[in-house]
Backbone bond lengths (Angstrom), bond angles and torsions (degrees), N, CA, C in turn:
res aa  C-N    CA-C-N  psi(-1)  N-CA   C-N-CA  omega(-1)  CA-C   N-CA-C  phi
1 M - - - 1.454 - - 1.527 109.90 -
2 T 1.329 118.71 135.64 1.455 122.42 176.77 1.511 110.37 -85.91
3 T 1.363 117.70 150.01 1.448 120.69 -176.38 1.485 111.31 -69.22
4 S 1.344 119.64 -17.95 1.451 121.07 178.70 1.511 112.24 -64.92
5 V 1.363 117.55 -21.68 1.429 120.06 178.43 1.518 112.10 -71.95
6 L 1.333 116.42 -21.78 1.448 122.77 -174.61 1.540 113.03 -98.62
7 V 1.316 117.80 11.58 1.459 120.36 179.44 1.483 112.27 -63.79
8 G 1.351 117.22 132.19 1.471 121.13 -177.51 1.466 110.88 -99.72
9 S 1.352 117.40 -138.99 1.453 122.96 -179.06 1.500 109.46 -117.56
10 G 1.328 115.84 165.81 1.456 120.25 178.06 1.493 113.51 117.47
11 P 1.304 119.14 179.74 1.479 123.16 -174.68 1.515 112.22 -61.87
12 S 1.332 118.89 -25.34 1.448 118.21 -174.96 1.533 113.89 -85.58
13 V 1.368 116.79 -0.04 1.491 120.00 -176.39 1.551 109.98 -59.84
14 A 1.310 118.51 -54.37 1.436 121.90 -174.90 1.533 110.52 -60.17
15 A 1.345 116.93 -43.56 1.467 119.93 179.24 1.507 110.60 -63.35
16 S 1.348 117.83 -41.40 1.464 121.59 179.41 1.514 110.87 -59.20
17 R 1.325 117.10 -45.06 1.473 119.98 -177.20 1.523 110.15 -68.32
18 R 1.346 116.39 -38.85 1.469 118.11 178.92 1.523 111.00 -64.24
19 F 1.341 115.30 -31.19 1.441 117.50 -176.33 1.534 112.93 -82.42
20 H 1.357 114.45 -42.19 1.436 118.08 -172.09 1.531 115.80 -86.37
21 L 1.341 117.75 -36.44 1.498 118.66 -175.16 1.515 112.62 -62.53
22 P 1.328 121.54 -42.50 1.477 118.75 177.46 1.522 112.85 -58.93
23 I 1.345 115.61 -33.22 1.479 118.13 -179.12 1.527 109.32 -66.94
24 R 1.361 116.95 -43.14 1.453 121.55 -179.06 1.501 110.07 -64.86
25 E 1.302 118.96 -45.69 1.465 124.15 -177.39 1.512 111.58 -63.48
26 S 1.370 116.20 -41.67 1.453 119.05 -178.79 1.526 109.58 -69.91
27 A 1.341 118.00 -32.82 1.461 120.51 179.70 1.529 109.78 -66.58
28 V 1.356 116.20 -44.35 1.460 119.51 177.01 1.497 112.31 -61.63
29 A 1.331 116.21 -42.90 1.466 120.53 179.44 1.501 110.80 -60.08
30 G 1.361 117.22 -37.74 1.439 119.74 179.90 1.522 111.89 -66.48
31 V 1.348 114.89 -39.09 1.496 119.04 -179.35 1.499 110.07 -64.84
32 V 1.351 116.42 -44.01 1.482 121.82 -179.70 1.524 110.76 -63.86
33 A 1.302 116.24 -43.28 1.453 120.49 -177.22 1.525 111.71 -65.04
34 G 1.363 115.83 -31.41 1.484 117.79 -179.35 1.527 114.04 -95.61
35 A 1.323 117.21 2.02 1.445 118.62 -178.35 1.513 113.63 -74.24
36 R 1.349 115.94 153.24 1.439 120.96 177.80 1.546 109.49 -73.80
37 P 1.314 118.83 140.12 1.458 121.71 -179.85 1.561 110.52 -52.62
38 F 1.304 117.58 139.32 1.460 123.17 -178.60 1.510 109.80 -67.65
39 A 1.364 115.22 125.32 1.469 120.71 -176.86 1.506 110.32 -90.13
40 E 1.279 119.49 136.02 1.474 123.66 179.42 1.491 110.20 -155.39
41 T 1.346 116.04 160.76 1.447 123.36 174.09 1.524 107.66 -125.27
42 R 1.301 116.92 130.92 1.478 121.63 -179.98 1.526 109.74 -105.40
43 V 1.334 115.14 126.04 1.461 121.97 -178.69 1.527 108.24 -111.21
44 P 1.319 119.93 124.30 1.457 121.75 177.61 1.511 111.24 -60.42
45 I 1.344 116.84 139.09 1.459 121.51 -179.90 1.540 107.04 -92.29
46 R 1.297 116.38 107.71 1.431 120.54 -178.05 1.540 111.58 -159.81
47 G 1.289 116.23 174.44 1.471 120.78 176.86 1.541 111.48 62.41
48 I 1.349 113.30 -137.53 1.452 118.75 -176.66 1.532 112.19 -62.44
49 R 1.319 116.20 -40.03 1.479 118.15 178.48 1.501 111.74 -58.82
50 K 1.300 118.07 -42.25 1.476 121.13 179.81 1.516 111.19 -66.15
51 A 1.350 115.86 -41.55 1.459 120.50 179.16 1.496 111.66 -66.41
52 T 1.345 116.86 -40.52 1.473 121.25 178.97 1.518 110.75 -64.82
53 A 1.327 116.23 -43.38 1.469 120.31 179.06 1.529 111.18 -59.66
54 A 1.316 116.29 -45.07 1.446 120.03 179.26 1.520 111.59 -63.19
55 A 1.342 116.30 -40.83 1.476 121.26 -175.72 1.516 110.07 -67.72
56 V 1.353 117.30 -48.83 1.478 118.91 -174.37 1.526 110.31 -71.76
57 T 1.323 116.72 -31.32 1.474 119.00 179.06 1.529 108.98 -69.27
58 A 1.323 117.29 -44.19 1.470 120.42 178.82 1.538 111.33 -61.93
59 S 1.349 115.64 -41.77 1.448 120.01 179.68 1.518 112.40 -66.22
60 A 1.335 116.26 -47.25 1.464 121.75 -175.98 1.518 112.21 -63.43
61 F 1.354 117.02 -31.80 1.459 119.68 -175.97 1.545 111.88 -103.23
62 T 1.319 116.14 7.29 1.497 120.12 176.56 1.514 111.33 -114.46
63 A 1.308 116.21 -50.76 1.461 120.42 -177.38 1.515 112.77 -92.30
64 P 1.329 121.12 126.76 1.425 121.65 175.26 1.537 110.53 -71.42
65 H 1.333 116.60 109.12 1.441 122.80 -175.48 1.534 112.98 -81.06
66 V 1.306 115.68 135.33 1.481 121.98 169.13 1.530 107.31 -128.20
67 T 1.345 117.35 137.07 1.429 120.94 177.07 1.497 111.92 -124.01
68 E 1.325 116.43 133.00 1.483 122.69 176.37 1.526 108.37 -119.64
69 W 1.343 114.56 148.99 1.460 119.50 -177.36 1.521 109.98 -120.80
70 L 1.345 113.99 150.84 1.461 120.46 177.09 1.525 108.09 -147.31
71 T 1.335 115.77 129.48 1.452 121.71 176.78 1.518 107.95 -96.86
72 V 1.338 116.13 128.46 1.469 120.34 -171.01 1.518 112.20 -127.20
73 D 1.323 115.88 137.93 1.459 121.81 171.57 1.533 108.06 -78.92
74 V 1.314 116.87 107.49 1.463 121.34 -176.42 1.534 111.56 -105.20
75 T 1.308 116.75 23.54 1.461 120.19 178.98 1.548 111.87 -58.16
76 S 1.317 115.12 -43.49 1.475 118.57 179.58 1.532 112.01 -67.26
77 T 1.340 116.01 -31.42 1.452 120.92 177.36 1.567 108.85 -62.98
78 L 1.335 116.57 -45.15 1.435 120.63 178.10 1.504 111.40 -64.63
79 D 1.338 117.77 -34.79 1.475 119.85 177.47 1.531 111.12 -64.50
80 V 1.337 115.58 -38.55 1.469 119.98 178.06 1.512 110.55 -65.86
81 V 1.337 115.80 -42.86 1.498 119.40 178.15 1.566 109.04 -60.15
82 A 1.300 118.86 -41.98 1.445 121.29 178.62 1.540 111.19 -64.70
83 E 1.310 117.08 -41.25 1.464 121.79 178.57 1.524 111.44 -61.34
84 L 1.322 117.24 -46.07 1.462 121.28 -178.86 1.536 111.11 -67.39
85 R 1.313 117.38 -37.94 1.459 120.17 178.24 1.501 111.63 -64.95
86 A 1.331 117.54 -31.17 1.438 122.34 179.97 1.541 113.23 -84.45
87 D 1.294 116.60 -14.15 1.464 123.35 -177.37 1.542 108.93 -76.21
88 R 1.332 117.17 123.46 1.453 121.35 -178.98 1.544 111.21 -61.31
89 G 1.297 117.31 -30.30 1.459 120.44 178.82 1.485 113.74 -67.99
90 W 1.334 116.64 -12.76 1.481 122.03 179.37 1.502 112.14 -107.81
91 Q 1.309 117.07 9.22 1.478 118.00 179.60 1.536 110.51 -61.97
92 G 1.314 113.59 137.55 1.467 119.38 -179.26 1.538 113.48 86.11
93 V 1.313 117.04 -4.37 1.446 120.98 177.39 1.533 109.22 -104.35
94 R 1.311 116.13 129.45 1.441 120.64 179.90 1.540 110.95 -77.27
95 V 1.318 115.49 117.84 1.466 120.44 -178.72 1.540 108.76 -115.63
96 T 1.287 117.35 123.17 1.472 123.56 179.62 1.527 110.33 -137.19
97 P 1.350 116.42 163.78 1.469 115.80 175.20 1.514 113.42 -57.17
98 L 1.332 117.41 -30.64 1.468 120.18 179.20 1.533 111.18 -58.05
99 L 1.331 117.11 -32.96 1.463 119.81 178.44 1.527 109.95 -60.03
100 L 1.351 117.06 -49.09 1.438 119.82 -177.67 1.531 112.53 -69.07
101 V 1.334 116.65 -33.64 1.454 119.83 176.03 1.533 108.86 -64.96
102 S 1.337 117.36 -40.16 1.443 120.62 178.20 1.482 111.14 -63.40
103 R 1.328 116.74 -43.94 1.476 120.17 179.14 1.519 110.49 -63.55
104 A 1.319 117.02 -39.78 1.454 120.44 179.90 1.501 112.43 -62.96
105 L 1.353 116.92 -40.17 1.460 120.04 179.49 1.524 111.07 -69.28
106 V 1.315 116.64 -35.72 1.462 120.63 178.35 1.512 109.93 -65.34
107 V 1.348 116.40 -44.68 1.456 119.89 178.19 1.515 112.76 -62.04
108 A 1.355 115.06 -40.87 1.456 120.53 176.75 1.510 112.26 -63.19
109 A 1.332 117.44 -40.93 1.462 121.54 178.40 1.545 111.00 -66.33
110 K 1.310 117.50 -33.26 1.456 119.55 175.98 1.525 110.47 -66.98
111 R 1.276 117.23 -39.69 1.453 121.30 -177.28 1.545 111.07 -74.46
112 F 1.325 115.42 -33.34 1.460 122.00 -179.37 1.518 109.25 -122.68
113 P 1.314 119.87 74.28 1.473 121.65 -172.94 1.521 115.66 -61.39
114 G 1.313 115.67 -17.26 1.479 117.79 179.89 1.531 112.32 -66.14
115 I 1.334 117.69 -15.99 1.485 119.89 178.38 1.518 110.70 -80.43
116 N 1.356 116.82 -21.48 1.460 121.89 -177.75 1.540 107.53 -98.01
117 A 1.311 115.12 68.53 1.474 120.07 -169.16 1.544 110.98 -147.97
118 S 1.318 115.90 176.96 1.446 120.72 177.79 1.530 108.66 -146.43
119 W 1.307 115.53 163.89 1.464 124.52 -179.31 1.532 110.56 -103.57
120 D 1.271 117.25 117.96 1.487 121.48 178.72 1.507 107.60 -101.56
121 E 1.310 115.94 99.89 1.461 121.69 -175.56 1.528 110.79 -67.51
122 A 1.345 116.38 -43.48 1.462 121.17 -177.11 1.544 111.66 -60.48
123 A 1.343 114.28 -45.64 1.456 118.85 -177.14 1.543 111.99 -86.22
124 Q 1.343 116.86 -11.09 1.440 122.03 -173.65 1.517 111.99 56.01
125 E 1.361 113.52 51.08 1.452 121.11 -179.29 1.526 111.35 -135.91
126 I 1.311 115.80 150.58 1.484 122.38 168.35 1.516 105.10 -95.75
127 V 1.324 116.52 125.64 1.440 122.45 -177.20 1.526 109.34 -106.06
128 I 1.340 116.36 109.31 1.456 121.32 178.94 1.527 108.81 -89.32
129 K 1.302 117.56 120.11 1.442 123.11 -175.42 1.551 111.40 -82.20
130 H 1.278 118.07 132.78 1.468 121.25 179.22 1.522 110.81 -81.36
131 D 1.311 118.38 -31.47 1.460 121.68 175.93 1.523 109.85 -91.81
132 I 1.313 116.49 141.29 1.479 121.86 175.71 1.521 107.16 -100.42
133 N 1.330 116.16 98.93 1.468 120.79 177.59 1.514 106.65 -94.37
134 L 1.333 115.78 99.93 1.487 121.21 -171.09 1.511 111.95 -83.01
135 G 1.307 116.74 112.82 1.465 122.03 177.32 1.503 112.93 -83.15
136 I 1.301 117.46 143.12 1.463 123.33 176.85 1.533 107.78 -126.46
137 A 1.320 115.72 112.36 1.466 119.04 179.88 1.535 108.33 -66.85
138 A 1.336 116.04 129.79 1.470 120.95 -176.85 1.531 109.48 -129.55
139 A 1.325 117.08 125.45 1.447 121.43 176.15 1.510 106.32 -85.60
140 T 1.356 115.06 123.91 1.478 119.57 -179.98 1.533 109.02 -127.55
141 E 1.304 117.26 172.50 1.480 121.67 179.12 1.519 109.72 -64.17
142 R 1.278 118.50 -25.59 1.476 122.06 179.38 1.522 111.86 -85.83
143 G 1.317 118.98 -13.08 1.454 122.45 -177.38 1.532 110.56 127.93
144 L 1.315 114.41 -169.12 1.458 120.62 -177.35 1.518 111.38 -78.17
145 L 1.328 115.94 128.74 1.453 122.71 175.27 1.528 108.67 -123.15
146 V 1.325 116.83 148.02 1.458 121.11 176.45 1.522 109.39 -129.38
147 P 1.338 116.93 72.89 1.464 118.99 175.72 1.533 108.46 -72.41
148 N 1.296 116.74 160.13 1.462 119.04 -177.52 1.523 112.05 -132.76
149 I 1.307 113.36 151.52 1.493 121.03 176.91 1.515 106.83 -91.61
150 K 1.346 114.86 114.38 1.454 120.20 -176.60 1.537 111.68 -66.71
151 D 1.316 115.01 134.37 1.461 122.73 174.20 1.527 112.57 51.14
152 A 1.338 113.70 48.10 1.495 119.54 -177.69 1.538 112.77 -61.30
153 G 1.294 116.95 -21.45 1.447 120.46 -179.83 1.530 113.64 -68.95
154 R 1.302 116.18 -16.46 1.485 118.88 -179.58 1.554 111.09 -96.71
155 L 1.302 117.86 -1.92 1.456 122.03 -177.00 1.509 112.06 -91.17
156 G 1.334 114.02 140.27 1.473 118.47 168.90 1.523 110.87 -74.08
157 L 1.303 116.49 174.62 1.490 119.03 -175.71 1.506 111.18 -63.40
158 R 1.304 118.68 -41.58 1.455 121.02 -178.33 1.576 109.55 -67.43
159 E 1.315 116.41 -43.45 1.456 120.47 178.37 1.552 110.15 -61.89
160 L 1.316 116.18 -39.80 1.449 119.86 178.30 1.539 109.55 -64.25
161 A 1.326 116.66 -42.08 1.463 120.71 178.97 1.538 111.62 -60.28
162 E 1.318 116.44 -42.85 1.449 119.81 -179.95 1.534 111.52 -69.61
163 S 1.325 117.29 -38.00 1.448 120.67 177.38 1.541 111.86 -66.62
164 L 1.329 115.04 -39.91 1.455 120.85 178.24 1.509 112.62 -63.23
165 A 1.341 116.08 -45.62 1.465 120.84 -179.65 1.536 109.12 -64.84
166 D 1.296 118.51 -40.40 1.484 121.95 -179.90 1.527 109.52 -66.75
167 L 1.323 117.60 -40.71 1.466 122.07 -178.29 1.520 110.21 -62.42
168 V 1.341 116.55 -46.42 1.471 122.01 -177.11 1.550 109.52 -68.25
169 A 1.314 117.43 -45.66 1.465 120.11 -179.57 1.514 111.23 -62.22
170 T 1.321 117.43 -42.57 1.456 120.97 179.56 1.518 111.89 -64.95
171 A 1.339 117.48 -40.08 1.454 120.99 178.56 1.532 110.28 -64.64
172 R 1.312 118.67 -42.02 1.447 121.71 -177.73 1.519 110.94 -69.50
173 A 1.332 115.55 -31.55 1.459 120.15 178.81 1.532 112.78 -78.27
174 G 1.299 115.92 -10.47 1.472 121.09 179.03 1.507 112.52 77.42
175 T 1.335 116.72 24.96 1.496 119.74 -177.55 1.512 111.64 -116.73
176 T 1.327 118.71 23.08 1.438 121.87 177.44 1.530 111.47 -63.73
177 A 1.301 117.38 126.70 1.447 121.99 -179.66 1.535 110.31 -75.64
178 P 1.322 120.31 144.53 1.464 122.88 179.51 1.507 111.70 -53.44
179 A 1.322 119.40 -34.55 1.467 122.55 -179.59 1.512 111.58 -62.31
180 A 1.344 116.07 -32.42 1.455 120.14 -179.32 1.539 112.12 -71.32
181 L 1.308 115.82 -19.07 1.464 120.22 -179.36 1.541 113.43 -92.15
182 A 1.322 115.29 -7.53 1.453 120.75 -174.34 1.528 112.64 -100.35
183 H 1.325 115.75 150.43 1.483 123.97 171.76 1.533 113.66 64.21
184 G 1.311 116.17 35.74 1.464 118.97 170.91 1.526 110.06 -69.10
185 T 1.309 118.38 149.15 1.466 121.06 -179.12 1.545 113.84 -120.12
186 I 1.319 116.82 -24.61 1.491 120.01 176.88 1.516 106.45 -160.11
187 T 1.346 116.99 146.44 1.468 119.93 -168.48 1.517 113.37 -132.87
188 I 1.348 114.98 153.00 1.446 122.55 171.83 1.534 108.12 -120.01
189 T 1.346 115.58 138.09 1.459 120.73 170.38 1.508 108.78 -119.56
190 N 1.322 116.14 120.24 1.495 122.17 -173.40 1.516 108.83 -91.77
191 I 1.341 117.52 74.97 1.454 120.07 179.60 1.506 113.07 -71.17
192 G 1.322 117.94 -16.93 1.436 121.34 176.66 1.490 113.65 -62.45
193 A 1.326 117.34 -29.13 1.457 122.39 178.42 1.528 110.03 -62.94
194 L 1.315 118.23 -20.45 1.476 124.10 179.68 1.517 111.18 -100.25
195 G 1.342 117.46 6.79 1.457 120.68 177.16 1.493 114.02 83.00
196 I 1.347 117.51 18.09 1.466 121.43 -176.53 1.552 110.50 -103.23
197 D 1.296 116.12 141.15 1.461 121.30 -178.29 1.511 113.86 -79.05
198 A 1.372 115.73 -43.77 1.482 118.00 -174.11 1.520 108.61 -157.47
199 A 1.333 114.73 161.87 1.462 122.28 178.30 1.518 108.94 -159.21
200 T 1.303 114.33 166.39 1.500 119.11 173.52 1.520 107.77 -114.51
201 P 1.307 118.16 86.94 1.499 121.65 -175.33 1.505 113.03 -67.40
202 I 1.333 114.74 151.16 1.466 121.96 174.45 1.515 108.64 -87.83
203 L 1.309 115.84 139.16 1.468 120.89 179.84 1.508 112.93 -64.65
204 P 1.323 119.44 136.23 1.438 120.03 168.27 1.541 108.19 -64.30
205 P 1.316 118.86 141.87 1.450 120.31 -179.57 1.517 110.76 -56.02
206 G 1.353 114.98 137.89 1.464 119.75 176.88 1.529 114.03 84.67
207 E 1.332 118.33 2.70 1.448 120.10 -179.41 1.550 108.82 -117.56
208 A 1.334 115.67 154.09 1.446 119.48 -178.13 1.528 113.92 -96.51
209 A 1.349 117.59 -14.76 1.451 119.47 -176.26 1.504 112.63 -155.25
210 I 1.328 115.11 148.94 1.492 122.73 173.00 1.543 106.65 -139.36
211 L 1.341 114.93 136.20 1.465 120.86 -179.06 1.519 110.44 -109.51
212 A 1.349 116.57 123.06 1.442 121.39 174.18 1.537 110.03 -93.66
213 F 1.331 116.28 129.34 1.461 124.03 -177.35 1.525 107.53 -109.22
214 G 1.318 116.82 110.85 1.481 121.40 -176.62 1.524 111.42 -84.52
215 R 1.328 116.25 174.34 1.464 121.63 -177.34 1.521 110.30 -67.16
216 I 1.324 113.51 152.40 1.475 121.24 178.36 1.530 106.42 -98.10
217 R 1.323 115.86 131.58 1.470 120.00 -178.77 1.551 109.66 -150.44
218 P 1.339 115.91 151.51 1.484 118.93 178.32 1.518 110.93 -69.12
219 M 1.361 116.91 133.59 1.433 122.16 -179.48 1.544 109.74 -145.35
220 P 1.326 117.74 153.93 1.473 118.51 173.85 1.502 111.14 -67.11
221 W 1.329 116.38 137.69 1.478 120.74 -174.11 1.531 107.89 -144.75
222 V 1.272 117.68 142.33 1.475 121.53 -179.79 1.519 110.22 -88.69
223 V 1.327 116.37 118.05 1.480 122.84 178.58 1.521 107.36 -129.56
224 A 1.329 116.13 120.81 1.468 121.15 -178.23 1.526 112.13 51.79
225 D 1.293 116.59 45.60 1.477 124.77 177.43 1.520 113.51 66.92
226 E 1.318 116.13 16.25 1.487 120.32 176.00 1.523 109.25 -123.13
227 V 1.318 115.06 145.40 1.473 120.57 176.41 1.502 108.12 -89.06
228 V 1.358 114.19 120.49 1.430 120.84 179.67 1.534 108.68 -131.63
229 V 1.329 116.10 166.98 1.476 118.76 177.31 1.513 108.85 -91.81
230 R 1.340 115.22 126.57 1.443 124.19 -179.95 1.525 110.59 -127.28
231 Q 1.336 116.86 161.68 1.436 121.76 174.24 1.517 108.43 -88.90
232 V 1.328 115.62 121.54 1.472 120.37 -168.52 1.523 109.79 -129.41
233 A 1.321 115.69 144.77 1.464 120.79 176.89 1.542 108.88 -140.33
234 Q 1.307 114.70 154.97 1.461 119.81 179.66 1.541 108.44 -107.21
235 F 1.314 114.94 138.17 1.466 121.04 178.91 1.547 108.93 -122.13
236 A 1.315 114.49 141.94 1.467 121.00 178.75 1.499 110.01 -129.79
237 L 1.330 117.31 125.89 1.429 121.80 -178.94 1.525 108.06 -112.14
238 T 1.341 115.81 115.70 1.453 121.38 174.04 1.512 108.39 -97.81
239 F 1.375 117.26 134.41 1.440 118.44 179.64 1.509 110.45 -140.16
240 D 1.340 114.44 161.79 1.459 122.91 -178.46 1.543 107.15 -84.00
241 H 1.344 115.84 111.20 1.461 119.13 -173.54 1.522 114.11 -72.30
242 R 1.335 117.08 -7.07 1.454 119.78 175.44 1.552 110.83 -66.54
243 L 1.309 115.47 -36.78 1.472 119.26 -175.57 1.539 113.37 -121.63
244 V 1.324 117.70 -10.09 1.425 121.55 179.26 1.542 108.74 -116.92
245 D 1.288 117.32 111.28 1.463 121.39 175.60 1.529 110.68 -77.34
246 G 1.326 116.14 164.95 1.450 120.00 -179.34 1.510 113.30 -59.19
247 E 1.311 117.94 -35.39 1.457 121.16 179.79 1.525 111.05 -63.78
248 L 1.311 116.45 -45.79 1.486 120.19 -179.40 1.520 110.07 -65.77
249 G 1.329 117.32 -47.12 1.448 119.18 178.37 1.501 113.36 -59.66
250 S 1.337 115.99 -41.46 1.478 121.32 178.09 1.522 110.83 -64.30
251 N 1.331 117.25 -42.22 1.456 120.60 179.66 1.524 112.51 -61.71
252 V 1.310 115.25 -41.19 1.494 120.09 -179.46 1.524 109.66 -65.50
253 L 1.346 117.20 -47.45 1.450 121.51 -177.69 1.552 110.17 -65.11
254 A 1.330 115.62 -40.85 1.469 119.43 177.89 1.521 112.74 -63.55
255 E 1.356 114.66 -38.21 1.475 119.37 178.20 1.526 111.90 -66.00
256 V 1.309 116.69 -41.24 1.471 119.75 176.38 1.516 108.69 -60.45
257 G 1.329 118.15 -47.09 1.442 121.06 -179.64 1.529 114.00 -61.78
258 S 1.353 114.48 -39.67 1.441 119.04 178.51 1.529 113.41 -64.30
259 I 1.297 115.88 -40.21 1.482 122.56 179.55 1.524 108.73 -64.84
260 L 1.308 117.49 -44.88 1.482 121.09 -176.69 1.525 112.22 -70.58
261 T 1.310 115.31 -24.50 1.482 119.39 174.98 1.503 111.11 -72.04
262 D 1.315 116.20 -32.44 1.491 121.68 -179.65 1.509 107.58 -142.32
263 P 1.351 119.97 76.13 1.470 123.25 -171.72 1.546 113.76 -58.39
264 W 1.315 119.15 -39.63 1.457 119.28 -174.35 1.522 111.40 -68.06
265 R 1.342 117.47 -20.21 1.434 119.51 179.85 1.541 110.58 -61.66
266 A 1.321 117.22 -28.21 1.443 121.37 -178.27 1.533 111.74 -87.84
267 A 1.366 115.92 11.31 1.433 121.03 179.32 1.523 111.96 53.16
268 L 1.354 113.84 48.87 1.457 119.28 -178.20 1.511 111.23 -62.58
């Protein structure tokens, strides 16, 4: 701390400042003059990074975002994953918790179609989409991609699993077709794969909702008035508040949680 900071009041104030401030300024100048040049790397903004930046900026400053969270006991979901992996009829099919989360969101969107919609500012209309084109956010070497599974609502669980595996593999290989990136209607981002519990995702442009799926971990949970260890994950649903009210967003998130608590109830 320099003594100039401690200057009080009285006749000596002006003299103190005249004496001390030049010393402080010259000391700072000496440090700057002798400092090592600041090291940095500049990366051109282009390609997928440029497109992503434009998309998230447009979305963030156009759609009023609201995010709700729900903590879910997904122990039964993991049991179903284990059952399917052990089933000979499912050999060769990649089965992960993301598959059941995807199915749960599709079922919820069918029950509450207002979540599978978009806002048309020019026409002053809310457009409810009849097809559920399920987007899956994928981190690739080229940047963030959100390819989507077309008409996921018409797929059985096995077909959804195969489509999901193909979508992820294609994205990681860098061979995603432009058509697969277009016309998404609702999206999942699997942040749990990166070891993250929760996030507030930004909506893909033209979509009303995006679901963040956090990591699954053992936690104490109350079951039948007893504290037991269960497998638990946190989910966050971000939605466009222009067309999705809190009740609708809450119903969708609660439905997803209910399905994942008891997956077979949804006739997966």
